[in-house]
N, CA, C and O atoms as a Tinker XYZ file with bonds, in Angstrom:
   300  protein
     1  N     -1.843000   -4.840000    9.621000    73     2
     2  CA    -2.918000   -4.870000   10.358000    64     1     3
     3  C     -4.167000   -4.390000    9.810000    63     2     4     5
     4  O     -4.132000   -3.332000    9.182000    81     3
     5  N     -5.300000   -5.022000    9.953000    73     3     6
     6  CA    -6.516000   -4.555000    9.375000    64     5     7
     7  C     -7.518000   -3.976000   10.368000    63     6     8     9
     8  O     -7.669000   -4.438000   11.499000    81     7
     9  N     -8.155000   -2.996000    9.906000    73     7    10
    10  CA    -9.227000   -2.434000   10.771000    64     9    11
    11  C    -10.525000   -3.197000   10.525000    63    10    12    13
    12  O    -10.576000   -4.111000    9.702000    81    11
    13  N    -11.555000   -2.813000   11.241000    73    11    14
    14  CA   -12.840000   -3.528000   11.154000    64    13    15
    15  C    -13.326000   -3.386000    9.698000    63    14    16    17
    16  O    -13.808000   -4.348000    9.098000    81    15
    17  N    -13.193000   -2.195000    9.154000    73    15    18
    18  CA   -13.683000   -1.926000    7.743000    64    17    19
    19  C    -12.824000   -2.587000    6.671000    63    18    20    21
    20  O    -13.008000   -2.306000    5.487000    81    19
    21  N    -11.910000   -3.439000    7.045000    73    19    22
    22  CA   -11.089000   -4.085000    6.095000    64    21    23
    23  C     -9.927000   -3.325000    5.427000    63    22    24    25
    24  O     -9.227000   -3.844000    4.558000    81    23
    25  N     -9.764000   -2.088000    5.872000    73    23    26
    26  CA    -8.652000   -1.282000    5.413000    64    25    27
    27  C     -7.432000   -1.559000    6.200000    63    26    28    29
    28  O     -7.433000   -1.580000    7.431000    81    27
    29  N     -6.374000   -1.774000    5.454000    73    27    30
    30  CA    -5.171000   -2.108000    6.298000    64    29    31
    31  C     -4.576000   -0.828000    6.742000    63    30    32    33
    32  O     -4.617000    0.115000    5.951000    81    31
    33  N     -3.991000   -0.659000    7.980000    73    31    34
    34  CA    -3.357000    0.382000    8.449000    64    33    35
    35  C     -1.877000    0.358000    8.182000    63    34    36    37
    36  O     -1.153000    1.264000    8.593000    81    35
    37  N     -1.401000   -0.709000    7.469000    73    35    38
    38  CA     0.036000   -0.828000    7.114000    64    37    39
    39  C      0.150000   -0.204000    5.788000    63    38    40    41
    40  O     -0.470000   -0.700000    4.847000    81    39
    41  N      0.977000    0.968000    5.604000    73    39    42
    42  CA     1.285000    1.566000    4.295000    64    41    43
    43  C      1.704000    0.717000    3.439000    63    42    44    45
    44  O      1.189000    0.828000    2.326000    81    43
    45  N      2.608000   -0.254000    3.598000    73    43    46
    46  CA     3.279000   -1.231000    2.619000    64    45    47
    47  C      2.061000   -2.151000    2.146000    63    46    48    49
    48  O      2.199000   -2.722000    1.064000    81    47
    49  N      1.077000   -2.312000    2.746000    73    47    50
    50  CA    -0.077000   -3.159000    2.189000    64    49    51
    51  C     -0.884000   -2.660000    1.266000    63    50    52    53
    52  O     -1.555000   -3.441000    0.592000    81    51
    53  N     -0.966000   -1.333000    1.071000    73    51    54
    54  CA    -1.888000   -0.581000    0.319000    64    53    55
    55  C     -1.766000   -0.949000   -1.266000    63    54    56    57
    56  O     -2.749000   -0.711000   -1.967000    81    55
    57  N     -0.719000   -1.460000   -1.800000    73    55    58
    58  CA    -0.474000   -1.801000   -3.125000    64    57    59
    59  C     -0.435000   -3.309000   -3.311000    63    58    60    61
    60  O     -0.337000   -3.763000   -4.451000    81    59
    61  N     -0.506000   -4.125000   -2.234000    73    59    62
    62  CA    -0.551000   -5.560000   -2.482000    64    61    63
    63  C     -1.842000   -6.044000   -3.247000    63    62    64    65
    64  O     -2.961000   -5.630000   -2.940000    81    63
    65  N     -1.638000   -6.854000   -4.158000    73    63    66
    66  CA    -2.747000   -7.443000   -4.986000    64    65    67
    67  C     -3.334000   -6.415000   -5.953000    63    66    68    69
    68  O     -4.389000   -6.684000   -6.527000    81    67
    69  N     -2.691000   -5.220000   -6.172000    73    67    70
    70  CA    -3.128000   -4.232000   -7.079000    64    69    71
    71  C     -2.136000   -4.002000   -8.187000    63    70    72    73
    72  O     -2.474000   -3.187000   -9.044000    81    71
    73  N     -0.962000   -4.593000   -8.307000    73    71    74
    74  CA    -0.088000   -4.476000   -9.158000    64    73    75
    75  C     -0.663000   -5.012000  -10.404000    63    74    76    77
    76  O     -0.156000   -4.524000  -11.413000    81    75
    77  N     -1.600000   -5.897000  -10.603000    73    75    78
    78  CA    -2.274000   -6.255000  -11.851000    64    77    79
    79  C     -3.113000   -5.109000  -12.532000    63    78    80    81
    80  O     -3.363000   -5.087000  -13.738000    81    79
    81  N     -3.512000   -4.178000  -11.638000    73    79    82
    82  CA    -4.339000   -3.017000  -12.276000    64    81    83
    83  C     -3.409000   -2.141000  -13.037000    63    82    84    85
    84  O     -2.422000   -1.648000  -12.491000    81    83
    85  N     -3.697000   -1.942000  -14.264000    73    83    86
    86  CA    -2.729000   -1.200000  -15.071000    64    85    87
    87  C     -3.296000    0.189000  -15.239000    63    86    88    89
    88  O     -4.498000    0.388000  -15.060000    81    87
    89  N     -2.565000    1.039000  -15.536000    73    87    90
    90  CA    -3.124000    2.539000  -15.592000    64    89    91
    91  C     -4.118000    2.672000  -16.655000    63    90    92    93
    92  O     -5.101000    3.404000  -16.540000    81    91
    93  N     -3.830000    1.864000  -17.839000    73    91    94
    94  CA    -4.823000    2.111000  -18.937000    64    93    95
    95  C     -5.974000    1.496000  -18.757000    63    94    96    97
    96  O     -6.938000    1.844000  -19.439000    81    95
    97  N     -6.084000    0.540000  -17.876000    73    95    98
    98  CA    -7.307000   -0.161000  -17.641000    64    97    99
    99  C     -8.249000    0.404000  -16.403000    63    98   100   101
   100  O     -9.415000    0.066000  -16.200000    81    99
   101  N     -7.595000    1.196000  -15.744000    73    99   102
   102  CA    -8.299000    1.787000  -14.378000    64   101   103
   103  C     -9.103000    2.937000  -14.853000    63   102   104   105
   104  O     -8.545000    3.831000  -15.488000    81   103
   105  N    -10.435000    2.986000  -14.582000    73   103   106
   106  CA   -11.266000    4.038000  -14.894000    64   105   107
   107  C    -11.503000    5.103000  -13.753000    63   106   108   109
   108  O    -12.193000    6.089000  -14.010000    81   107
   109  N    -10.957000    4.936000  -12.514000    73   107   110
   110  CA   -10.960000    5.731000  -11.449000    64   109   111
   111  C     -9.733000    5.636000  -10.621000    63   110   112   113
   112  O     -9.078000    4.600000  -10.513000    81   111
   113  N     -9.439000    6.799000  -10.023000    73   111   114
   114  CA    -8.216000    6.819000   -9.007000    64   113   115
   115  C     -8.630000    7.400000   -7.736000    63   114   116   117
   116  O     -9.399000    8.361000   -7.714000    81   115
   117  N     -8.152000    6.857000   -6.654000    73   115   118
   118  CA    -8.468000    7.265000   -5.505000    64   117   119
   119  C     -7.358000    7.905000   -4.774000    63   118   120   121
   120  O     -6.228000    7.433000   -4.894000    81   119
   121  N     -7.576000    8.966000   -4.007000    73   119   122
   122  CA    -6.526000    9.697000   -3.163000    64   121   123
   123  C     -6.874000    9.462000   -1.779000    63   122   124   125
   124  O     -7.960000    9.788000   -1.300000    81   123
   125  N     -5.848000    8.836000   -1.076000    73   123   126
   126  CA    -5.987000    8.357000    0.316000    64   125   127
   127  C     -5.139000    9.349000    1.220000    63   126   128   129
   128  O     -4.227000   10.034000    0.757000    81   127
   129  N     -5.484000    9.360000    2.411000    73   127   130
   130  CA    -4.669000    9.983000    3.450000    64   129   131
   131  C     -4.559000    9.057000    4.500000    63   130   132   133
   132  O     -5.518000    8.420000    4.936000    81   131
   133  N     -3.173000    8.954000    4.997000    73   131   134
   134  CA    -2.856000    8.257000    6.198000    64   133   135
   135  C     -2.547000    9.146000    7.501000    63   134   136   137
   136  O     -1.657000    9.994000    7.442000    81   135
   137  N     -3.109000    8.995000    8.395000    73   135   138
   138  CA    -2.836000    9.916000    9.436000    64   137   139
   139  C     -1.579000    9.302000   10.427000    63   138   140   141
   140  O     -0.915000    8.291000   10.196000    81   139
   141  N     -1.474000   10.098000   11.441000    73   139   142
   142  CA    -0.186000    9.737000   12.492000    64   141   143
   143  C     -0.378000    8.478000   13.063000    63   142   144   145
   144  O      0.620000    7.871000   13.453000    81   143
   145  N     -1.532000    7.957000   13.186000    73   143   146
   146  CA    -1.957000    6.560000   13.832000    64   145   147
   147  C     -1.943000    5.528000   12.715000    63   146   148   149
   148  O     -2.232000    4.374000   13.028000    81   147
   149  N     -1.652000    5.795000   11.494000    73   147   150
   150  CA    -1.702000    4.705000   10.446000    64   149   151
   151  C     -3.116000    4.576000   10.016000    63   150   152   153
   152  O     -3.307000    3.634000    9.246000    81   151
   153  N     -4.133000    5.277000   10.317000    73   151   154
   154  CA    -5.457000    5.024000    9.801000    64   153   155
   155  C     -5.553000    5.636000    8.508000    63   154   156   157
   156  O     -5.084000    6.752000    8.285000    81   155
   157  N     -6.144000    4.943000    7.650000    73   155   158
   158  CA    -6.331000    5.362000    6.237000    64   157   159
   159  C     -7.660000    5.799000    5.834000    63   158   160   161
   160  O     -8.633000    5.075000    6.046000    81   159
   161  N     -7.781000    7.065000    5.201000    73   159   162
   162  CA    -9.020000    7.707000    4.848000    64   161   163
   163  C     -9.104000    7.945000    3.316000    63   162   164   165
   164  O     -8.125000    8.281000    2.651000    81   163
   165  N    -10.378000    7.742000    2.792000    73   163   166
   166  CA   -10.573000    8.120000    1.365000    64   165   167
   167  C    -10.730000    9.682000    1.289000    63   166   168   169
   168  O    -11.601000   10.209000    1.981000    81   167
   169  N    -10.005000   10.371000    0.557000    73   167   170
   170  CA   -10.086000   11.716000    0.325000    64   169   171
   171  C    -11.098000   12.036000   -0.828000    63   170   172   173
   172  O    -12.123000   12.697000   -0.658000    81   171
   173  N    -10.724000   11.530000   -1.942000    73   171   174
   174  CA   -11.475000   11.684000   -3.124000    64   173   175
   175  C    -11.192000   10.700000   -4.185000    63   174   176   177
   176  O    -10.216000    9.958000   -4.076000    81   175
   177  N    -11.980000   10.644000   -5.205000    73   175   178
   178  CA   -11.800000    9.800000   -6.337000    64   177   179
   179  C    -12.102000   10.630000   -7.633000    63   178   180   181
   180  O    -13.118000   11.304000   -7.797000    81   179
   181  N    -11.129000   10.493000   -8.484000    73   179   182
   182  CA   -10.892000   11.081000   -9.683000    64   181   183
   183  C    -10.882000   10.279000  -10.945000    63   182   184   185
   184  O    -10.593000    9.083000  -10.910000    81   183
   185  N    -11.196000   10.915000  -12.097000    73   183   186
   186  CA   -11.312000    9.958000  -13.338000    64   185   187
   187  C     -9.943000    9.778000  -13.775000    63   186   188   189
   188  O     -9.824000    8.819000  -14.538000    81   187
   189  N     -8.869000   10.410000  -13.524000    73   187   190
   190  CA    -7.673000   10.299000  -14.128000    64   189   191
   191  C     -6.605000   10.247000  -12.964000    63   190   192   193
   192  O     -6.848000   10.827000  -11.906000    81   191
   193  N     -5.443000    9.569000  -13.148000    73   191   194
   194  CA    -4.379000    9.422000  -12.186000    64   193   195
   195  C     -3.880000   10.853000  -12.077000    63   194   196   197
   196  O     -3.667000   11.334000  -10.964000    81   195
   197  N     -3.686000   11.548000  -13.183000    73   195   198
   198  CA    -3.065000   12.813000  -13.163000    64   197   199
   199  C     -4.147000   13.723000  -12.300000    63   198   200   201
   200  O     -3.591000   14.524000  -11.548000    81   199
   201  N     -5.275000   13.738000  -12.281000    73   199   202
   202  CA    -6.232000   14.785000  -11.568000    64   201   203
   203  C     -5.940000   14.380000  -10.033000    63   202   204   205
   204  O     -5.690000   15.286000   -9.237000    81   203
   205  N     -5.965000   13.045000   -9.604000    73   203   206
   206  CA    -5.673000   12.602000   -8.374000    64   205   207
   207  C     -4.475000   13.056000   -7.802000    63   206   208   209
   208  O     -4.441000   13.491000   -6.650000    81   207
   209  N     -3.365000   12.975000   -8.621000    73   207   210
   210  CA    -2.004000   13.263000   -8.228000    64   209   211
   211  C     -1.994000   14.880000   -8.032000    63   210   212   213
   212  O     -1.335000   15.424000   -7.147000    81   211
   213  N     -2.745000   15.527000   -8.899000    73   211   214
   214  CA    -2.854000   17.056000   -8.616000    64   213   215
   215  C     -3.530000   17.348000   -7.298000    63   214   216   217
   216  O     -3.103000   18.241000   -6.565000    81   215
   217  N     -4.476000   16.681000   -7.016000    73   215   218
   218  CA    -5.085000   16.908000   -5.634000    64   217   219
   219  C     -4.153000   16.612000   -4.504000    63   218   220   221
   220  O     -4.183000   17.310000   -3.490000    81   219
   221  N     -3.341000   15.626000   -4.632000    73   219   222
   222  CA    -2.444000   15.132000   -3.792000    64   221   223
   223  C     -1.329000   16.222000   -3.596000    63   222   224   225
   224  O     -1.012000   16.517000   -2.443000    81   223
   225  N     -0.796000   16.755000   -4.523000    73   223   226
   226  CA     0.061000   17.829000   -4.556000    64   225   227
   227  C     -0.442000   19.078000   -3.901000    63   226   228   229
   228  O      0.307000   19.694000   -3.143000    81   227
   229  N     -1.569000   19.463000   -4.123000    73   227   230
   230  CA    -2.273000   20.510000   -3.446000    64   229   231
   231  C     -2.442000   20.296000   -1.892000    63   230   232   233
   232  O     -2.391000   21.291000   -1.170000    81   231
   233  N     -2.627000   19.130000   -1.378000    73   231   234
   234  CA    -2.668000   18.959000   -0.073000    64   233   235
   235  C     -1.473000   18.811000    0.556000    63   234   236   237
   236  O     -1.403000   19.082000    1.755000    81   235
   237  N     -0.476000   18.410000   -0.069000    73   235   238
   238  CA     0.846000   18.290000    0.420000    64   237   239
   239  C      1.431000   19.772000    0.582000    63   238   240   241
   240  O      2.211000   19.968000    1.514000    81   239
   241  N      1.136000   20.693000   -0.170000    73   239   242
   242  CA     1.588000   22.007000   -0.012000    64   241   243
   243  C      1.175000   22.633000    1.373000    63   242   244   245
   244  O      1.670000   23.694000    1.752000    81   243
   245  N      0.242000   21.930000    2.116000    73   243   246
   246  CA    -0.135000   22.646000    3.100000    64   245   247
   247  C      0.884000   21.983000    4.429000    63   246   248   249
   248  O      0.595000   22.284000    5.587000    81   247
   249  N      1.823000   21.266000    4.198000    73   247   250
   250  CA     2.795000   20.541000    5.126000    64   249   251
   251  C      2.096000   19.889000    6.375000    63   250   252   253
   252  O      2.547000   20.053000    7.508000    81   251
   253  N      1.138000   19.250000    6.152000    73   251   254
   254  CA     0.455000   18.397000    7.110000    64   253   255
   255  C      1.376000   17.161000    7.352000    63   254   256   257
   256  O      2.118000   16.829000    6.428000    81   255
   257  N      1.390000   16.533000    8.384000    73   255   258
   258  CA     2.231000   15.392000    8.740000    64   257   259
   259  C      1.571000   14.099000    8.060000    63   258   260   261
   260  O      2.262000   13.080000    8.091000    81   259
   261  N      0.366000   14.026000    7.475000    73   259   262
   262  CA    -0.038000   12.922000    7.070000    64   261   263
   263  C      0.457000   12.596000    5.781000    63   262   264   265
   264  O      0.999000   13.447000    5.076000    81   263
   265  N      0.287000   11.286000    5.390000    73   263   266
   266  CA     0.852000   10.874000    4.138000    64   265   267
   267  C     -0.352000   10.774000    3.186000    63   266   268   269
   268  O     -1.412000   10.247000    3.524000    81   267
   269  N     -0.103000   11.361000    1.866000    73   267   270
   270  CA    -1.037000   11.186000    0.929000    64   269   271
   271  C     -0.657000   10.334000   -0.104000    63   270   272   273
   272  O      0.520000   10.414000   -0.459000    81   271
   273  N     -1.454000    9.459000   -0.724000    73   271   274
   274  CA    -0.986000    8.517000   -1.833000    64   273   275
   275  C     -2.236000    8.239000   -2.783000    63   274   276   277
   276  O     -3.377000    8.237000   -2.323000    81   275
   277  N     -1.949000    7.992000   -4.214000    73   275   278
   278  CA    -2.863000    7.662000   -5.058000    64   277   279
   279  C     -2.754000    6.304000   -5.466000    63   278   280   281
   280  O     -1.648000    5.774000   -5.579000    81   279
   281  N     -3.959000    5.621000   -5.725000    73   279   282
   282  CA    -3.865000    4.173000   -6.113000    64   281   283
   283  C     -5.150000    3.941000   -6.933000    63   282   284   285
   284  O     -6.145000    4.639000   -6.739000    81   283
   285  N     -5.122000    2.972000   -7.834000    73   283   286
   286  CA    -6.411000    2.664000   -8.578000    64   285   287
   287  C     -7.519000    2.378000   -7.708000    63   286   288   289
   288  O     -7.348000    1.547000   -6.817000    81   287
   289  N     -8.721000    2.995000   -7.851000    73   287   290
   290  CA    -9.829000    2.783000   -7.122000    64   289   291
   291  C    -10.584000    1.486000   -7.540000    63   290   292   293
   292  O    -11.162000    1.386000   -8.622000    81   291
   293  N    -10.534000    0.441000   -6.544000    73   291   294
   294  CA   -11.240000   -0.791000   -6.985000    64   293   295
   295  C    -12.322000   -0.984000   -6.051000    63   294   296   297
   296  O    -12.155000   -1.004000   -4.832000    81   295
   297  N    -13.584000   -1.145000   -6.711000    73   295   298
   298  CA   -14.764000   -1.160000   -5.989000    64   297   299
   299  C    -15.031000   -2.688000   -5.511000    63   298   300
   300  O    -16.030000   -2.961000   -4.846000    81   299
């Protein structure tokens, strides 16, 4: 399902079409949060995947119910 802003609320669709983006070719990484209603929100953009994953781990330590995930940031 897509919202008006074009962002899918389906967690499995977040990586569709992005398999071709390789780690070494990506210059920015996005950390996203998905809430209990399936809505997806951009949390931050980091230069490296490692930095984005560190932010993700820090947020997950708060034990919120939301899902956090990292993916290549595509403009």
